[in-house]
Phi, psi and omega in degrees: 000158186298121181236144181283336184287333183286158179282127174279112178245124182259117175272118182229144180175168174290155176301145176074033181253351179100016189294321177297323174304312176297328180293309188296312185304315182296319194260323186072227179264008180277070186224167168217146179243136176209188169256146170291147193294134174089343178225170193251020172284132184284132170248152177234127181238127177236159180240139192219139181265132178248178180300157177068024182057032174258145182255152178224143169263121181257116180251119179265102181279162178289151190290140181211143181276338177195179174263025169255090188295147168230001180207160182303324183301305186299322183304317182310310178302316178295308182296328172287319181289347177264334187268087176300345185270353174297131189288350180253012182300130192288135163285335182212137177250135173255108181272102180278126180232170183251124184305333181272347173235041194297320187301303188297319191289331189287341175306312179294321183302309181291339176294316184294322177301331179287343183275001172067030176266138174298119194238122182256131177269118185257103185255106189268172183057044172298336178294346182265356183305311183289324170307320187259003181070035192247145172221139177256136167266090183305299176307319174297316176297321188291324180287327182270334179267348182055055179205179170255147181253137170238119178267109188229168172225098179300340181287318189259352182086006182278132171095348193293328176294317183287331166306311179302320178295313179299324179295319183304318194256033182304322184303337180276353188276138177295135176257014180290123175311154181291311190210161179279097173294336180296348182286347183288337170201081187316297183305321176301305190289324174295325176293319181294319184292322180294318181291330178231069196287341183262008181250147185289132186300313184285338171286328177291327173300313176301319175298323179286328184267337182248166184268061172216171181235161170211148181053220181256014174273119177284147168309315183295327177301322184284317187290333174307316187268336182237052180287135173219147179300160184297304185308321180286329179299317184291324174299310177298323185290327174286321178298315175303312182292322176300314181308310182295320176293323178293320175301298178319301186300317177299326186274321182293339183293327173270314195275344182228126178238138179232119177257097178286348176291343181248009179286148173227104190241122183255349182302314185290317179302310179299316181298324178304319186280309182302327181251019176293151195284343173245313185291321173315304179298317186301305182313307178307312190285323180289324182295318183294317182299319178300312185302313188277340171295319182294319187294325178280325177286314191282343189267349187306309186300311179289332185291305180308317179293323178290323181298315189286329184300307185290324174297320181290319182299317179302315177300316183299320182296319184298326187272315186270335179280158174298144184292134171162184182309302184304319181288327176298310182306315176292320187273335180252342180251305189285309187298312174300324182293308182297316183298325178301345176250320180306329185294346180257015170304319174303310183298309182298323181291321183292327179297311185292326177306308183299313175302321183295315177309307178306309182293316178298330185283341185095354188290330187294332180294328179293318179297317180299321177290324184289320187286341181307330180294319180288305185305332184297335179288333180256022175082003179247182173233182183299328180307327184285352179283326184295306171304322185292314178293322177293331180299334173294351170263309179192136183296334192281306174295337176296318178291320175305322181297341172299351186292342178280351182272108180295321182284127188291326186285318173301319177294319180298313190287327175295319186291318188286335182259349187298323181298342173294335186288142181293118177263167181299330181296328175279348178303313176302322184288307178312303188309307181293316179297314175299314179294341176267334183241347179257123183296141174272069182249161170244134174265139177068011178086350192219338182269118181273130182299325181292315173305311179303319183301314185300314184289326174293323178296324168301319181279341175294314187294311183291328168297320178296325182297318184289318187293314185294326175296324178299315185290308180305313181306323181282335190273313193282122185257078177232127188263160177170152172251155182218157175224136185251128176225126178226133184271137177262107182287161173296141169302138172207151168301126178310133174281123185308314185303306177309310181296315177307306172304319185287320178300315185289312179304309189291316179294321173302307172311316184292313189294306184298319181294318187283321187305319185293318178300313180298315179294319174302318183282329177297322184287317177299321176300308182300317184296302174311328182268343174271337183243151175198172178257158161099174183291318185295338175268307185291334180248044186291320177306313180299321185295317177292319181299319176295316185281353179235034176298320178295318188232080181305142188264151172290165190301316179292324182290323182296311182295327175288323175294320171311295183304320171299317179300311182299308179312310175298330180253012179281178175296329186282317178305318180296314175304319180286328177294323182296322190265358185297323180296339180276337180255346182293328175296341172268009178083013179260150173263186182296332182287314180293326175302312184291324172303314180299316185285327177292326182289355182293330178293325181189123184313314191288001170297335182311311185286317181298332177283319175297321174300318177296316183296316183291325175298313173296330187285354175103003172298143178309124177303340187280345186273139179287161181316299185304314178297320178289324172289329175291334186271347183295132184241134172286124191283339177282315180267342180079357182269163181295141174295317184268072170263182182300313186292312178289335178286314173296325172299315179296310186295317179297323176302300185297328178299325194246336189289150171271090181250056183202103175300325181291327177288325175303317182292309187295330175296310184296327180283326181282336187250354174058045182191131177286350181299319183279319165303321179301314179303314185300310187294321181287314184291310179298311180298319177296309181307313183295321175297315184295308180305310178306311177307310182298313186299320179287310176304326179281323181275340188297000000 
């Protein structure tokens, strides 16, 4: 946990400099993720043991190019650095830079030095120096940048121990600024210094130019005395930037040498292929194809093991625990409900692994660049691809990621269409339904039909998001200009440690988030399915005996018949029967209807709900969830409930329906209005119903 006795270390840097890799090297798995107070920007805090038994709180701040903020993420960095009262205010700042982009990275470094915080310059990717023909004069750079430098390779772990030693001795690092920023307008800054003699000059300048406060000084209080027009402030900011780059150029002329004759660079050749106007798209879809084939192929054995284990655990609990209400709750409610979500850990982990590999390798930025050409035609920009791709993990952080889109119209459209992207919460629903209704056959000997179906569902969601964006772009009359800039990081082999930590953290967050909801819903569902009003429930045994006088049942058949009679006349059965007329045209029975309603809290609850209902319904506990669903028969038609027509109908319903209360809540927060989430709910649910209806009626 965060402790005031520990050294507070802020990790700061441009995007794509390996800041997260440095964070992981320092902290390992000793991390926690949360939100900054009052906003939904994610913060990561790690804990690190340093030499001499000293401990540190490591705060991984959002990536920023400078202290001239243009997004909410960048504001977070500035406000922390200005607020000494914040419990996470850094004792020392680590400015992480990329050895290949040192000139650009040093702009942020010189700004932070002006805040008079002990600052260590961390030059990352040192393992690429020989490959790129780069040499550095570290003593010269330390002297002129007035700091200590840690030359590291977060990929290979080189230099991390030296960095830890520098953190411990942070008090010896000079806090003297690299250059005098007030020289951009001496008269203006001298007057500012006289008005606020006890305040740091560069902090005052940031308060004037940025939408932030610090200490007890309100922004308006400072601006009222030092008013300048917007254009004048911009001119001074540009002048400041030019002066900083002049200083950086002078330092690097001596401190940095590049011998291009010994460099070996394959990046340009790869970019020509991976961002090609034809082959770029072909390669991207081939990568997607391999990913979804692998998700089904690799996860079969661990999924079957988890499914069988929970079925056995449920039976063991029923046999070994004392008979009673609590045992029924555990064996028929909690265990099947939790098992209904944990079975999908392998598939979710593989999905996060592939996404992490694409990001770590530098390929994801090429996808953003590539898709910008398509996005423009639909009223979006390449920046919209980041939330849409992030939506494959979860729509909530994906919607938050739209804060980097400056144009309000593009941002709003992206927020509204992102829930169409297939998120990991849909994966459990897709996986179980596909396994039930799509044959596990191969085409041409190597193409798995189930994997191809899963890929088509992902493409369908993405296609619907793009189509909806096109319609909204025509409907919404909001004007604005936007410019698309994306940085192409160097290609690199994904770091196994980073991928592993990302998979563990994301999967853990998914399980904990879904697990709490499923546990609560499983208990409620078990109660509703285990109790009911009236004679039909309370005298279920008598009714079954009366109905089977002509054909007496075996003991097991009798017990199942009684359980089914009770379930149909329980509270949940009554509720399900009430909504059955509305959903039967889609091919669903009342049990599926209950699962759909309960999954509004979170889509993945669908499978857990059915697992709980079927367990209470009297099926043998040792039968797995998948087999219980496969054996379910419609008593009216005599056909299987989960057949091809109803299965496709369900897949399409979940592909389009807004089955996530949390997504609606974050949409309201980001748009500051209930109008947009209400529109999302009505349109997506209505559209899903119509498409599912048509699919079932055509295919049945």
